[in-house]
N, C-alpha and C positions, 0 to 999 in steps of 0.2 A: 885196888879192891887198899878197903879198908878194913883192919883189921876190929871185932867186934867192942874190945878195950878200950881204943884211940879213937874211937864213932863217938860224934857230939851231937845238941837236939841241931844245933846250926847244922851241922853236916846231913844230918838223916831229913831234917828240912828241905832242906838244896837239893837236894840228890829222890828227891822224893817228890818233889813241882818236874826237874824236869819231867822225872819218869813219865808223870803222866801229857805234861804238852811236851817232849820229841816226841815227829814223827816216826822218826828211827825204832822207837824203841813202843808203839805197837806196832809195827811192824816186823817187825822178832815175835815181838806175841806171837803173832799171829799167824806164822811160821811154826813153830815151835807145840804150835797147834794143831797144824798139820802132819810137823813128825812123831808128837806121840796117838795121833789117828791112824796115821797113817804103820803105828809100832802095831801096834796094839789097844790105843787107848790110853787113860787113864787107870787102869790095871795095870796092864803090859808095867807103863812109867812106873808105874808107885812099888812094883818087884824090885828094876832097876837100882834106883833108890834104898831095898829094903836091905840088895845082894852090895850097893857099895861100902852101907854104913855094918853090911855082919863084919868084912874084911879089916885087914891091915885100919883101913885108913879112919875108923873110929883112933887110936891117937892122934894123926893128923888132924884128925876135927876135932879132939878137943884139942891138943898144941897153936892151932894157928887157931884156932874158929871159923875157915873155913872149911866151908862143901868141895872136897872134892874130888865130881863127876864131869864124868866129855858128852860130853853129847855123838861120842861114833857111837853111840847104839842106837841112834838114830837111824833109818836107813839113809840123810841123805847128808850130816854132812854138816853141814850147818856152815860151809863154804862158798 
């Protein structure tokens, strides 16, 4: 991961290109979609994210620029 403060236009452009062209990203997005659907849908996912943001992780997000969430909240744990 690249901290937001060090992200350049070129790095962002290359990353977006990889996400749009590499099949592994599509496969993983489909896995996340299925996990969200199995765990209560988008409303449940939004609730989990909101709970993370209301905790002490708010400070970590501000300090690091990263969202520290775990996919263990979903049933298949993405392993």
